[in-house]
N, C-alpha and C positions, 0 to 999 in steps of 0.2 A: 580183732577187738569188737565187742558188741557196741552198737550205737549208744545203748544206755550207759555203758562205761565211758565212752568217749565224751558224752555230754556232762558227765560228772567232773571232767577235767577242763573242758574248753567249750567255746561256742562253735556251732557248725554253720558254715556258709554254703548255701545251696547254689544251684545254677539259676539262670534266668528263664525267660520265655523260650519255648521251642516253637510254638505255632506262629506267633507274629514275627519272630526272627527268621524263620524259614520262608515265610511269604515275602518278607523284605529282601531276602538274599536270592531267592530263586523265582523268577518271574513266571515260570511254567509250573508253579506249585499245583499239586492235586487239590481237589475240593477239601479233603481232610489231610493234614500233614501226616496223620497216622497211616494213611495208605502208602506213604513212601517207605515204610519199613520193609515192604515187599518189592516196591518198584525202584527205589533209589536208596538202598541201605547205606551206601557210602556217604551220601550227603548228610544223613542223620548222624552217622558216626563222626563226621568232621565237625558238626556243630557241638556234639558232646565233647570232642577234643578241645574246641575253642573255649568252652566253659571250664574244662579242667585246667587249661593253661592260664585262665583268668583267675584261678584260685578256688573254684567251687570244689567242695569235697562231698557233696551229695548230688548225684545225677538222678533225675527223674526220667524213667523210661518214656519214650515217645508213644504212649498208649492212652493218653487222656480221654479221647473219644472212642476208643476201641471197645464199644459196648453194644448191647442189643438194639439201642435206639438208632445208632448210626451204622452199625455193621450187623444187619439182621442174619446174615449167613453164618452159622456157628463155626464152620471150618475156617472161613476167612478171618473171623474174629479171633479164634484161638491161635491160628497161625500168626496173625499180626501181633498178638501179645507175646508169644514165644520169640518172634523175630525182634521185637522191641527190646526185650531183655538181653538177648544175645548181642545186639548192636551195642548196647551200653557196656557190656562186658568187653567187647572188642575194643571200644574206645579206651577203657581203663588199661587194657594190656598195651595198646599202642602208646599211651601216655607214659607208662612205666618204662617202656623200651626207649622212648625218645629222651626222657629226662633222668632215668635211673632212680626216680623217686620211690621211696618206700612208705610214704605217708598213707594213713588210713583214708580210703575212698569208699564211699557207700553208694549202692545203687538202690533207688527206691522204686519198687513196682508201683506204677502210677495208675490211679483210677480217677476219672472225672466224676461229676455228680452221679450218684446212684439213682438212675431213673427207671421208670416203669412204663411199659406199653399199656395203653388204656385197658386192654382186655386181660392183662396179667393180674394174677392174685399175688399177695405178698409172698407166699411160699414159692411161686414161680420166679419172682424177682430174685429172691435169695438163692434159689437153685442156680440161676444163671451166673450170679456174681460169685458164688462159691466155686463154681466150675472155673471161672476166671482166676480166682485165688489159687486153685489147684495147679493151673498152668504155671504160674509164677513160682509156687512152691517146688514144683518139679524142676524148674530152672535153677533152683538154689537160692531164691530170694529170701532175705531176712528182714528187709525193711519194706513196709507197705504204706503207701501214701494215698489217702483218699482226699482229693482236692475239690474245692469249689462247691462244697456241700450246701444245700439250702436248708436242711433240717437234719435231725439225728434219727430219722425213721428206721434206717437199715444199718447204719455204720456200727452200732454197738454189737449187733448180732454178727456182723461180718468180722469184727475184731475178735469176738469170742471164737469164731470158727478158725481164724488164723492161729490164734494162741493154742487152741486144742491140738492143732497139727504141728505146731512149732512153738514150744513154750518160750524160747528165747527171741522170738520175732519182735520187731519194734513196729508199732502201729501209730501213724501220725494221721490225724483227721483235721482238715482245714475247712473253714467256713467262709462264705463270701457274703459280705455286707455292703449295703449302699451307704451313702454319706450320712444318712439319718440314723444309721446303726441298726438296720434290720436286714435280715436275709430275704430272699424272694419268697420264702414261705411265711414271712411275718414274724420270725423269731428275733428277739433283740440280743445284743451282746450279753446282757445280764442273764437272759434265759439260757443261752448256750453255756455260759460259765456255770450256771446251776446244773445243767444237764451233765457236763463233763465232771462235776464233783459228785454225782450220784453213784451209788454202789454198782449199778448195772453198766457203768462205763469203766470198770476196773481193767479191762483188757486194752484200753486205749492209753498208750504211753505218753503221747504228746498231742496237743491240739493247738489251733490257732487260726490265722486269718490269711487268706490269699485272694488276689484279684479284687474286683469290685471298686476299690478305692485306691487313690494314690497315697504316697507315704505320709504327706501332711495330715490328711484326714484319718488315716489309720492310727497315727500317733495320738490324735485327739480321742479316738474311740478307746484306745488302750489306757490313756490317762484318766478317762471318765469312769471306767468300770474295771476294778481289779478282779483277778480270778478268785475262785473260791477253793482252789486246790493247788497242790504243788506239782502237778504234772508239768512236763517240759512244755514251753510255750514257743510257738512259731509265728513269724510275720513275713509275708511275701507280698508286698504291695505292688501295684501297677506302676509303670513309668510315669503315668499321668492320665488324663482323660482324653479319649480319642476323638478325632474329628473325621468325617467322611469327605473325601475329596475325589471327585470323578470316579465314584464307586469303590475307592480304596480306603481302608481304615488306616489312619496315620496317627502316631503318637508323637508328642512334642519331645524334642531332644533336650532333656533337663537333668542330665546326670548329676550335676553339682547339687541341685536341690534335692534330688532323690537320695543321694549319699548323705547329705547333711541330716535330713529327717530320719533316715534309717539308722544313723548312729545314735540319734536321740531315742529311737525305738529300742535299740539294743540296750541302752542304759536302764530301761525299765525291767531288766531281768529276762529279756527274750533270749532263748537258747538256740533257736534255729532261725536264720535270717537269709533272705535272698530276694529274688524278684519274680514278678509275674508278667502279665501282658505288656508288651512294649519294651521290656528290658532286654539288653543284649550282653554279650561277653564284656563289652566296655563298662557297662554299669557294674557288673560283678567284680571286675578288676579294681575299679575305683573304690567300691565298697570294701573289698578285702583289705586294700591298703589303708583306708581310713579307719578300719577297726583295729589295726595293729596297735597294741598297747592300750586299747580301750577296755577297761574292766567290764565284765558282765555285771550289771547292776543287780541289787537284791530284788527279788520278785516280791512285791507287796501282795499278800494274800488276805482278802477280806473275809469277814464272817457272813455266811450265806443267810439272808433274811428268811424268816418263816414265810411260807406261801401266803398265809393270811394277811401278812403285812403289805403285800403288793395288791392294792385294791384301787378301784376307780372312785374318784370323788364325783358322784353323780347324783343329781336331783331327780328323784323318782316322781314323775307327774301322774295325774289321773289317767292320761292316755296310756302311759306305760303300764299302770296297774291293770287297766282293761286288757291290754295285750297279753299280760301274764295270766290274766283270768281265762283267756282262751286256752292256754296250755293246761291250766288247772282243770278246766272242764274236759279237755281231751284225756287227761290222765285219769279222771274220775269215771270215764266211760259214758259220758252224757251226750255224745255225738254232736259236737258243735257244728255250725254251718258256716262254710267259707263260700264267698261269692266273688267271682272274678268280673271286673269291669275293664273295659279297654280305654286307655288314655287316647285323647283325640289326636288326629293328624294335624290339626291346626291349634290355635290358641283358645278356642272356645270350650270351657269346661262346664258350661251350664248343665248339659245333659248328665255328665258324670256326677256333678255335685248334687243334682236333684235325685238321681238314682241312689247315691250313697245315703241321702237323708231318708228316702223311702225304706231302704234295706235296713238301716239302723233301727227304724221304727218297727219293722216287721220281725226283728229278733235275730238278724244275722250277727254272728259272733266275730267275724273277721272278713274284711275286704282284701282282695288281692288284685294287683295291677300288673298287666303283662309288660314286658320290656321289649318292644318292637319285634313281635313275632313275625316270622317269615322275612326277617331283615328289612322291614318297612318302617321308616322313621315315624315315630310317634312322640308325643310329649314325654319328657323324662319321668319314669315311674316313681323314682324316689322323691322328686320335687312335688309331684302331684299327691303322693301319699302323705307328705308332711302337711300340705294344705288341707286335705280331707280330715286328718287327725285333729288339726286345730279348729276347723270350722264345723265339723260334724260330730267330733268326739268319739268316733269309732276307730278301733285299731286297724291298721292297714299294713299289708305285707306286699311290698314291691318285689317283682321278679328282678333278678340280676343276671344278665347274660354276659358271658366272657367274650363275646364277639367284638364288642365296640370299644373296649378300653384296655389299655395295658395295665400292668400291675400298679403303676404309679397312680393312674386314674381310678382304679378300683379301690385302692386304699383310701384315697382322698374322699371318694364317694361314701365308703363305709363309715368313715369318721363323721362325715356330715349327716348321714342317715341316723346314726346314734344320737347326735346332738339334737336332731329334729324329732326325738321320741319314737323313732321306728325301732322295734325290737324283734319283728318277725321278717324273715327274708326267704324267698324261694330262689335257690341258686341253680341255674341251668347253664349248660354250655352255650346254647343259642343256635338258632338256625343259621346256616351259612348264607353268605351273600349270593344273590341270584347269579347264575352263570353269565347272563348278558350284562351284568354290572361289574364283573370282576376286574375289568381293565381300568375302571375309574374309582371303585370303592374297594377298600381292603378290609378283610376280616382280621382282627388282631389275634385273638386266641392265644394270648400269653399263657392262659390257664384253661383247663377244662373244669367242669363242675366239681369234680372230686378235689382237685388241687385248690380251688377257691374255697371249698368247705374247710379244708385243712388250714388254709390261711386265716379264715374267720375264727376257727377254733383257737388258733394261736393268738389272735387279737384279743379274744375273750380272756385268755390266760394272762396276757400282758397288760391289758388296759381296762377290761370290763369284768373283773372277777366278781364284783358284787351285783352287776346289772348287765348280764350278757346279751349278746345278739343270739336269738334262736333261729334256726334255719331248717328248711326242708328241701326236698329234691323232687324232680319230676320223675314219674314212672310211666315209661312207654312200654306197656306190657305186651305189645304185639309181636315182638321179635320171634324168630323161628325157634330159638332155643331158650326156653324159660329158665333153665338152670344157669345159663350165662347171664340172664337178666338178674337172677338172684345174687350171683357172684358180684355183679357190679353194684347192686344195692348194698351188699355187705361192705364193700369198700367205702361207700358213702356213709354208712352207719359208723364204721370205724373212724371216719373223718368228722363225726359229730352230728350227722343228719338225724333229726328227731322224728320226721314224718315225711310221707310221700304223697304227692298229689298225682292221681292217675290221669291218663288220657281218658276221654269219654267212653263210657261203657254202655253197650246197647243190647248185646245178644247173650243168650244163655252160655254160649261158648266163652264169651268175655268173662262172665261171672265165674265160670269154672277155672279159667286161667288166673283170675285174681285170687281165688281160694287156694290154688296150688302155690302161688307166690307168697301169700300170707303165711302158709304153713312153712315155706322154705326159710323165711326170715325169723320165724320163731318168736314173734312178739317183741323183737328188739327195736322196732320202730312202728309208728302208727301209720295206718293206711287211710287216706282221705279219698274216697271213691268219687270219681268224676262223672257228672251227669250234665250233658249239654242238651237243653230242650230244642226241639225242631219246630220252628215257628211257621213253616209253610211247606208246601209241596216242593217249591223251587229250592228252598234251603235244604230240605232233606235230600233231594237228588244231587245237589252240589256236593254236600259232605260225603255222600255215598260214593260218588263217582270221581271226585276231584281231590279229596284229601287222603293222602297215603296213610294206611293203617286203620282207617275208620271203615267199618263194614256194618251197615245198618240192615237188620233182617227184613225180609220181604213183608212179614206180618206188620211191622211198624210202618214201612213205606206205604203199605196198602191203606193205612188209616188216613192218608193225606190225599187230597184231590186238588188239581190245578185251579178249580173254580170255587173252592171253599173260601168263606169270609175270614178276615183276620181274627174275629172273635171265635169262630169255630175252630180255626187252626190252633189258637192259643188254648182252648179247652182240651184239645187232643194232646198238645204239648204237656199240659199240666198232668193229665191222666197218665201218659206214658212215663213221665218223670217220677211220679209217685209210685207207679208199678215197679220201676227200676229201683227206687229207694227201698221198697219192700223186699225185693230179691236180695238186696245188698245189706239188709239190716244186720245179719249175723257176721258180715265181713268188714263193714265200714266202721272205722273209729270216728270218722267225721264225713259229712257230705260236702262235696265241692261242686258248686254249680257255676258253670260257665254261661255268662249272660249274653245271649245272641243280640247283637246290635244295641247293647246297653239297655235292653228292655227290662228295667228293674221291676216294673209292675208284674211281669210274668213270674219272676223269681219270688216276689213277695207272696203271690198266690200259692206257689208250690210250698214255700216255708209254712204257710198257714195250714196246709194239708198234711204236714208231716206228723 
């Protein structure tokens, strides 16, 4: 029987967790339970059998993390997938032999989050996952389960691929939400419901929720937001919220509560129900028994609101209008001027505030504030940006690094930035923590710059449709392979990046590289060409010899002398900066000046000469 036909007649109960149950049961567990498909297949088979005896009729293969992120060796990865499916088949055969049961049992070819390596293109990601689908198809798989998804970026295309090769295949896609109702990519339950109702999701037979939240919170999310289509709906909550004790992750034993809330979930018309992290065969047995005689409730399908109705209630201030004016000027080809200032290491902002006032008077269009470059603690860029906007009246673009905040902190910061009239962001991955500090300081890196751009893009769709956050990215053009640099830029552009701020440019070779990159992206984003004035011989020699990726030509270095006065050095800095601006005039959509030591008077002089 096809799973589609089975669900027309009855509710389907799935298994519970494999990974957390395996770790609880076997103290010598491998780093990834998926490794045990090849090392201890009998253990995996026995757990499958426990779930079958508990009443589960959908077994998910032990292949959740068998993907390129965790199993980079293709042969190990593909062998692990094949073994995972064969172990599940073996468990079903053993169950039938032991019990004589002829009940329908389904095996779901299981995929964890569809992830991508930083250097991969979208086509390369799809290639790898299609190859994984092919392994399962060759094994005879008819049910495909994509679990714990953070967004819908690839799953629709993968569902299409499966259906093209097996029209009767059943594709289930499950998303992971936190208690506030958002995925790690910033998509809300409402947005996922919209996405699953769209025509390009036609190959997805069922969708729903797994992991992330326990049964009580999942019930609240389902009650608050009805689906917008009649696809089959799934719900696989966690046993509860974990705690870490002596390095081990522990879930509270709360079967009674889990079962009670899961029965309430089932009454909402959920078609596929089971458990995720922390659940065991005991949970599934109790759930199966509790559901006996409980009718599947009618699924309440809501009317999908038009996109235009989902808008932010936002007061557009004069500061925001100025910020948007920067983009208007950029779009009109008028070469706006961006100037970077450094937040202080201490609490004294007098120099930054005075510099901002000078630059605003000189005609700078946008200030930008770095976010602890080189992993050295400075005043928070967003908080300082908000103060400069209020007191100087010039739009400010703080940098946001992924190094120091997890996704919870990043979201909170973004909400606060928008409230404080910040509309421009420069999103960067961030410099790593220095090697000598790694024992005491941790880099977070929940996201890289591309993932955070996607997150902000989703926040704009969800919250700020009328008044969005605009963002750019950093362009380090010095890499050995310019085509690889262009490919990474393309991923950022796809994620919503509107402009790039380059590393400082000094040589004719740098200009040629920028020209090649500009041609490669084909005008899909603006280039803000970076110029960092050299304020002294010492400054020039330091940057040339100590800063990776910066190569200052000898003819520029020769213009500086160890004994020259501050005034003479500044005159040379202005001269060189204007020469570079001239060389870049046909390539730069904007000029981006990095202010050495917050010497705003120097940048004002350069702006006057443009």
